C-alpha positions in Angstrom: 59.9 103.2 106.4 57.0 103.0 104.0 53.9 104.4 105.4 50.4 105.4 104.5 50.4 108.2 107.0 50.7 111.6 105.3 50.1 114.2 108.0 49.8 114.9 111.7 46.8 114.0 113.7 46.1 117.5 115.0 43.0 118.4 113.0 39.5 119.6 113.4 36.6 121.4 111.7 36.4 125.1 111.4 33.7 126.2 113.8 35.1 127.1 117.2 32.2 126.6 119.7 28.8 125.2 119.9 27.5 128.8 120.0 28.6 129.1 116.3 31.5 131.4 117.1 33.6 131.3 114.0 36.5 133.0 112.2 35.2 136.5 112.7 35.2 136.1 116.5 38.7 134.5 116.4 40.1 137.5 114.5 39.7 139.4 117.8 42.7 137.3 119.1 45.7 138.6 117.3 48.1 136.0 118.8 46.1 133.1 117.5 46.6 131.1 114.3 43.9 129.0 112.6 45.1 126.2 110.3 43.1 123.9 108.1 44.3 120.3 107.9 43.0 117.4 105.8 43.6 114.5 108.3 41.1 113.3 110.9 41.6 114.0 114.6 43.3 111.4 116.7 46.6 109.8 117.8 48.3 112.5 119.8 50.9 110.0 120.9 54.5 109.5 119.8 53.9 105.8 119.8 51.5 106.1 116.8 54.1 108.3 115.0 52.8 111.8 116.1 55.9 114.0 116.4 58.2 111.1 115.7 61.0 113.4 114.4 61.0 115.9 117.2 58.6 118.3 115.4 55.5 118.8 117.5 53.9 121.6 119.5 53.2 119.1 122.3 56.2 116.8 122.6 59.9 117.0 122.5 62.6 114.4 122.0 66.1 114.3 123.4 67.2 116.0 120.2 65.4 118.1 117.6 66.1 119.0 114.0 67.6 122.5 113.1 68.4 124.0 109.7 68.3 127.3 107.9 66.6 125.9 104.8 65.1 122.8 103.3 68.1 122.2 101.0 70.0 119.9 103.4 69.6 117.3 106.1 69.0 119.2 109.3 71.4 119.2 112.2 70.2 117.3 115.2 70.7 119.5 118.3 69.8 119.1 122.0 66.2 119.6 123.1 65.6 117.7 126.3 69.2 116.6 126.2 71.6 119.0 127.9 74.2 118.4 125.3 75.0 116.1 122.3 75.4 112.4 123.0 78.8 111.5 124.3 80.5 108.2 123.4 81.5 106.3 126.6 82.3 102.9 125.1 81.9 101.0 121.8 78.2 101.4 120.8 77.4 103.1 124.1 76.5 106.8 124.4 75.7 108.9 127.4 73.0 111.6 127.2 72.7 114.1 130.0 69.2 115.6 130.5 68.3 119.2 130.7 67.4 120.5 134.3 64.2 122.1 135.2 62.0 120.5 132.5 58.4 119.7 133.4 55.6 118.0 131.5 52.3 119.6 130.9 50.8 117.7 133.8 53.3 119.3 136.2 55.6 116.3 136.7 59.3 116.7 136.3 61.4 115.1 133.5 64.0 112.6 134.7 65.8 109.5 133.3 62.9 107.2 134.3 60.7 108.9 131.7 63.2 108.4 128.9 63.8 104.8 129.9 60.1 104.1 130.0 59.5 105.8 126.6 62.1 103.7 124.8 61.1 100.5 126.6 57.5 101.0 125.4 58.8 101.6 121.8 60.5 98.2 121.9 57.6 96.4 123.7 55.8 94.0 121.4 52.6 94.5 123.4 52.6 98.2 122.5 53.0 97.5 118.8 54.3 101.0 118.2 54.0 102.3 114.6 57.6 103.6 114.9 59.3 100.6 116.5 61.4 99.9 113.4 62.6 103.6 113.4 64.5 102.9 116.6 65.5 99.3 115.9 69.2 100.1 116.3 68.6 101.1 119.9 69.0 97.9 121.9 68.7 99.5 125.4 68.3 102.8 127.2 69.5 102.6 130.9 69.2 105.3 133.6 72.6 106.7 134.6 71.3 108.5 137.7 68.2 110.7 137.6 69.5 113.2 135.0 71.3 111.0 132.4 70.8 107.9 130.3 73.0 105.4 128.6 71.9 104.6 125.0 73.1 101.2 123.7 73.0 100.6 119.9 73.9 97.8 117.6 75.7 100.0 115.1 78.8 102.1 115.1 76.8 105.1 113.9 76.0 108.1 116.1 72.5 107.4 117.6 71.3 110.9 117.2 68.6 110.1 114.5 67.0 107.7 117.0 66.7 110.2 119.8 64.0 112.5 118.2 60.9 110.6 119.5 58.8 112.6 122.0 59.3 111.6 125.6 56.3 110.9 127.8 55.9 110.6 131.6 56.7 107.1 132.8 53.3 107.1 134.6 51.5 107.5 131.3 53.1 104.4 129.7 50.7 101.5 129.2 51.3 97.8 128.6 48.7 97.8 125.8 48.5 98.5 122.1 49.5 102.1 121.4 46.3 102.8 119.5 44.4 102.3 122.8 46.5 104.5 125.0 45.0 107.5 126.9 47.8 109.7 125.5 46.0 109.6 122.1 43.3 112.0 123.4 45.0 113.3 126.6 48.6 114.1 125.5 51.2 114.9 128.1 54.5 116.3 126.8 57.3 118.7 127.6 56.6 120.9 124.5 55.7 124.6 124.4 51.9 123.9 123.9 49.3 121.8 125.7 46.0 120.5 124.4 43.3 122.9 125.8 40.2 121.3 124.3 39.4 118.4 122.0 36.1 117.5 120.3 35.4 115.4 117.3 35.3 118.7 115.3 38.0 120.8 116.9 41.4 120.9 118.7 42.8 123.9 120.4 46.3 124.2 121.8 47.5 127.0 124.1 51.0 128.1 125.1 52.2 126.8 128.4 53.0 129.3 131.1 55.4 126.7 132.7 57.3 125.8 129.6 61.0 125.4 130.3 62.0 127.5 127.3 60.7 130.9 126.1 56.9 131.1 126.1 55.6 131.3 122.6 54.2 134.6 121.3 51.7 132.7 119.2 49.6 131.7 122.3 46.7 129.8 120.7 46.6 127.3 117.8 43.3 126.1 116.3 43.4 123.2 113.9 40.5 122.8 111.6 39.4 119.5 110.0 38.9 120.2 106.3 39.3 117.0 104.4 38.4 118.3 101.0 41.2 119.9 99.1 39.0 122.5 97.3 37.3 123.5 100.5 40.7 124.2 102.2 41.7 126.3 99.2 38.4 128.2 99.5 38.7 128.8 103.2 42.1 130.4 103.0 41.0 132.5 100.0 38.0 133.9 102.0 40.1 134.4 105.1 38.4 131.7 107.2 41.8 130.2 108.0 45.3 131.4 108.2 47.0 128.5 106.5 46.5 125.1 104.8 48.4 122.3 103.1 47.2 122.0 99.5 47.9 119.7 96.5 50.6 121.0 94.2 48.2 121.5 91.3 45.9 123.6 93.5 48.2 125.7 95.6 48.9 128.3 92.9 45.3 129.2 92.5 45.0 130.7 96.0 48.1 133.0 95.7 47.2 136.7 96.1 48.3 139.9 97.7 47.2 138.5 101.0 48.0 134.8 100.6 51.4 133.5 100.0 52.5 130.0 98.9 55.6 128.0 99.5 56.9 124.6 98.2 59.1 122.8 100.7 61.6 120.2 99.7 61.1 116.8 101.2 62.4 113.2 101.2 58.8 112.1 100.8 58.6 109.7 97.9 55.7 108.2 96.0 56.0 104.9 94.2 54.4 101.7 93.2 54.9 98.5 95.2 54.2 95.1 93.5 52.6 91.9 94.7 54.5 88.6 94.8 51.3 86.7 94.1 51.2 87.5 90.4 53.5 86.0 87.8 54.1 89.2 85.9 54.9 91.5 88.9 57.0 88.7 90.5 59.3 88.7 87.4 62.4 90.9 88.0 62.6 91.7 84.3 59.0 93.0 84.3 59.8 95.3 87.2 62.9 96.5 85.4 60.9 97.2 82.2 58.3 99.2 84.1 61.0 101.4 85.6 62.4 102.1 82.1 58.9 102.8 80.8 58.0 105.7 83.1 58.8 109.3 82.1 59.4 110.7 85.6 60.0 114.2 84.3 56.6 114.2 82.7 55.0 112.9 85.9 56.5 115.8 87.8 55.4 118.3 85.2 51.9 117.0 84.6 50.9 115.6 88.0 53.0 117.7 90.5 52.9 120.9 88.5 56.7 120.9 88.8 56.8 120.6 92.6 59.0 117.6 92.9 62.1 115.7 91.8 62.6 112.3 90.0 62.9 109.3 92.3 64.7 106.2 91.0 65.5 104.9 94.5 64.6 106.1 98.0 67.9 108.0 98.2 67.7 111.6 97.0 70.4 114.2 96.3 70.0 115.7 99.8 72.3 112.9 101.0 75.3 114.4 99.1 78.1 112.0 98.5 76.0 109.0 99.4 73.7 109.8 96.5 74.6 108.3 93.1 73.1 110.2 90.2 74.3 107.4 87.8 72.0 105.0 89.6 68.9 106.0 87.6 66.5 104.7 85.0 66.6 106.5 81.6 63.1 106.8 80.1 63.3 104.4 77.2 60.2 102.7 75.9 62.2 100.8 73.3 64.5 99.4 75.9 61.5 98.5 78.1 59.9 96.7 75.2 63.1 94.8 74.5 63.4 93.7 78.1 59.9 92.3 78.1 60.4 90.5 74.8 63.6 88.8 76.0 61.8 87.8 79.2 59.1 86.0 77.1 56.2 88.4 77.7 54.7 88.4 74.2 51.9 90.7 73.0 48.5 88.9 73.0 45.7 89.5 70.5 44.2 92.2 72.8 47.4 94.1 73.1 48.2 92.9 76.6 51.4 90.8 77.1 51.2 87.2 78.3 53.4 84.3 79.2 52.6 80.8 80.1 48.9 81.7 80.5 49.7 84.7 82.8 48.8 88.2 81.7 50.7 91.4 82.2 47.7 92.9 84.0 47.2 93.9 87.6 45.2 96.2 89.9 46.8 99.3 91.3 45.2 100.4 94.6 45.4 103.8 96.1 43.8 105.6 99.0 40.6 107.0 97.6 40.7 110.1 99.8 44.1 111.1 98.3 43.7 113.0 95.0 47.5 113.1 94.4 47.8 109.3 94.7 44.9 108.9 92.4 46.5 111.2 89.8 49.9 109.4 90.1 48.1 106.0 89.7 46.4 107.1 86.5 49.6 108.5 85.1 51.5 105.3 85.8 48.7 103.2 84.2 48.9 105.4 81.1 52.6 105.0 80.9 52.3 101.2 81.0 49.7 100.9 78.3 52.1 101.4 75.3 54.3 98.6 76.7 51.4 96.1 76.6 50.9 96.2 80.3 47.3 96.6 81.6 47.2 98.5 84.9 43.8 99.0 86.5 43.8 101.9 89.1 41.2 101.8 91.8 40.6 104.0 94.8 39.7 102.2 98.0 40.3 102.3 101.8 43.4 101.4 103.7 41.5 98.6 105.4 41.2 96.9 102.0 44.7 97.8 100.9 46.2 96.3 104.0 44.8 92.9 103.0 45.8 93.0 99.3 49.6 93.5 99.2 50.0 89.9 97.9 47.6 90.3 95.0 47.6 94.0 94.0 50.1 96.8 93.4 49.8 99.8 95.7 50.6 103.5 95.3 52.6 104.0 98.4 54.5 106.9 100.1 57.6 106.7 102.2 60.5 108.6 103.7 59.2 108.9 107.3 62.7 109.2 108.8 64.9 111.0 106.3 67.3 112.5 108.9 69.0 109.2 109.0 69.9 107.7 105.6 69.9 104.3 107.3 66.3 104.6 108.4 65.3 106.2 105.1 66.4 103.2 103.1 66.6 100.0 105.2 63.0 99.0 105.7 62.0 100.0 102.2 64.6 97.9 100.4 65.6 95.1 102.8 64.0 91.7 102.9 61.1 91.8 105.3 61.8 91.2 109.0 59.4 89.8 111.6 58.6 93.2 112.9 58.5 95.0 109.5 55.7 97.4 108.8 53.2 96.1 106.2 54.3 99.0 104.0 58.0 98.0 104.1 58.9 96.2 100.9 55.4 94.6 100.6 56.4 92.3 97.8 59.5 91.1 99.7 61.6 91.5 96.5 65.3 92.0 97.1 68.2 92.1 94.6 71.0 89.6 95.1 73.5 90.9 97.7 71.4 93.9 98.7 70.6 92.7 102.2 74.2 92.3 103.1 75.0 95.8 101.7 72.2 97.3 103.7 73.3 95.6 106.9 76.9 96.8 106.4 75.9 100.3 105.6 73.6 100.6 108.7 76.4 99.3 111.0 79.1 101.6 109.5 80.2 104.9 110.9 79.5 108.1 109.1 82.1 108.9 106.4 83.4 108.1 103.0 83.1 104.3 103.5 79.5 104.5 104.4 78.8 106.8 101.5 80.5 104.3 99.1 78.3 101.5 100.5 75.1 103.5 99.8 76.2 104.3 96.2 76.8 100.5 95.7 73.3 99.9 97.2 71.8 102.1 94.6 73.7 100.4 91.8 72.7 97.0 93.0 69.0 98.0 93.4 68.5 99.4 89.9 69.7 96.1 88.4 66.8 94.3 90.0 64.3 96.9 91.4 61.5 96.0 93.8 59.4 99.1 93.2 58.8 101.8 90.7 59.7 105.0 92.6 58.2 108.0 90.8 59.1 111.3 92.6 60.2 113.0 95.7 57.4 115.5 96.5 57.7 119.2 97.4 55.1 119.8 100.0 53.0 122.8 99.1 51.3 125.2 101.5 49.4 128.5 101.5 49.4 131.0 104.4 48.1 134.4 105.2 50.7 137.0 106.0 49.7 138.2 109.5 52.9 140.1 110.3 54.9 137.4 112.0 58.6 136.6 111.6 58.3 133.0 110.7 60.9 130.2 110.8 62.2 129.0 107.4 60.9 125.6 106.5 63.2 122.6 106.8 63.6 119.4 104.8 60.4 117.4 105.5 59.7 113.7 105.9 56.7 111.7 104.6 54.6 113.2 107.3 53.4 116.7 106.4 50.4 119.0 106.9 50.1 122.1 109.1 52.4 120.9 111.8 55.1 121.2 109.1 55.6 123.8 106.4 55.8 127.4 107.7 54.4 126.3 111.0 56.9 123.6 112.1 58.4 125.9 114.8 55.6 128.1 115.9 57.1 128.7 119.3 59.9 130.6 117.6 57.7 133.0 115.8 58.0 136.7 116.8 56.2 139.9 115.9 
């Protein structure tokens, strides 16, 4: 699913209390971690995508990801489930629930909570941000108090759709998810609970009544630090213990006390194109733009080497489903020839035109995101030698949301990489009635691609499914809808405080200090 969301909502500013207690006072609590995050506070609810992949200090899903490194798709193992999903009939799976689990409000987990959570995800009145992520789940039905039956419309194991955080049925509202009380008063089964929340601060504390082992890191303080340079300065001076930083900045903070890590992700950046302009609506123009981008140079110059080329939304982490042959060779000569054959001729000012339409368009990006800015500028520079005028402009998401028909947008995606079906379907398929506005905004689809995507999503895991995805990539590059640029490595800096940390895992589009070295804080030990 394509998304503008690039990090979790657990964020705050640095000062701890109105009495100006700050980092020095906090250092007296050795079992506390202070983390700086660039995103605003808000949205502590699974229904607005917080913890949607089972990684959250507050919520847990039926399953959770588990891996020893970021080099592969994680295994999905039981969390609130007592065991792996068990097939009981075609496209029907039984999931037994773990005994003795309580929510942070003291209520006990049972099948009614799971049923209510998934019903809300499917409820149009809720308008959940992650509704399309669980689209293959057609129903969740109670099978007694400690089990549920999951019905799906595919032959694939439903495990990737069972990661969403479960909430108490009593907390479900028949209203837009953005207005729910859970956004500011979260209630989950996870190892931490929200202790305090102000516009400038969020503090989480370890739960004494957690069903698993109580975390040794007992207090998490999230600081709202939107400026990249300020986050870098604060970890350098010791004001915070960790931060996510842009790839070009992270190396500057490394020292004897501060370590850095780059985590592999399925998080792509790319350019979507509007259907409302003659040039970008021309499939040959989109093909030429793909041929005219030196992705290796983008990774070297903009990402400081922290990334991998992206020709499609499918990366090499998907093993035999990935086709390395389905790629665009950087070739400005071939790009120029494609444009010439398509009738886009150079005008007197060096910009191509055809039938009175110009090869010129605006490229919008979120003004608060320096990486998207730099990628937009790099793309515009790459297009200029081809006779294509791209005008990058930073703005708000409020404007971008209304301009998909008339402007290109620097987007990010890869929100659900633990399922190749979810990773690809919404991005490349013709738009559906419940599609996110960021899913294939131009609604461009290569001939035959929709049928291939539908077949692949419905197929069981194995060689046949892998072959379908290789064919999908071959079909896509013949008539691309986007210019995918790169899969990012998410970059983090952290202070070594003597903890045995969990190794990072492959990350989705969502990142920030709920991910990186801190994705499994409850497992840290001294």
